[in-house]
N, C-alpha and C positions, 0 to 999 in steps of 0.2 A: 456482489461480485466480488471481491479477493478473490473467495473456494472457486468461481465459476474460469477467475487465472490463472491462478491454479492448477487447475486440474485443466485448464487446455497447456497450459506450460507444459507442463509435464508428461502428460502423453504423446506431445510434439519433441523431446528428450529424446524418452524411451522410445521412442517407436516411432521414427520419421524416418518422413516420406519425400519426403526433397534430401536433397543436399547440402548441407551444411551448412553451407558455404548461401545461398539461398536463401537459408532457418534465422544462421547470427544475428541479422540486424530485426525482426521480429522479434524474436525472442530478445533481443537483449531490452525493443521495446516495453515486452510483456514483464520483462523480469522487472525491468526499473515502476510497469505498472502495480505491479503484485507487490513489492515493497514500501511502494509511497503505501497504497493501501495497508501494511500490513502494519504498516507506526497509527496510522491514525487509529485502526480500534487499538492495538499499544497504548494506547492514550485514553481513546475510553477506558477501557477495565483501570486503567491506574487512576483515571478518574472518580471513577466507583470504587474503590477500594479507598481511595480518599474519602473522599466523603464518609463512608460505610465509617470508615475509621476513626473518623474525627468526630461524630458522634454526636454533630450538635454542636460542637468549637470552632471559632472563626479558622473558615482557611488561611492556611501559612502562602510566604511561597509558594514552599515547591508547589500547590494548591496555583498559584500562578505561573508560575513557569510551564507548567503542563499546560492550562489555556493557551498559553499566548504559545505558545510550539505548537496546541494543535489548530489553531487559527493562521498558523506561514503554513502547515500539511496542508492543511484544507483549500490553500491558496496556488498553491504548486501539480494540485490533482489538473487541469484543466491544460496544461500544458503538456502534462505526463503521460495522458489521456488524448491529446490528438498526436502526439510524442505516433501513440502508438496506430490508432488509424491509420496512419498516414504508410504506413506500411503495408504493404500485399502480404495479405492474407493466404498463409498453402494453402 
């Protein structure tokens, strides 16, 4: 979904078929969704790297922060997704 939103956003930004004023709210919502999904992906990657680096040692506070932040980001997805879906698609 993250890659699909990125492709859609870039195709609309680089080859706009509609006037910018009609695209602006849609692209802003799509950009927010893309940012949110990107942060979630970053946290999943960070958690994987930390787990590999710990090599069986106990997780520390950084791992706990990442897990808590990840849960917060996941909880924000429905609202960001609804905002994007509420926009008039170009």
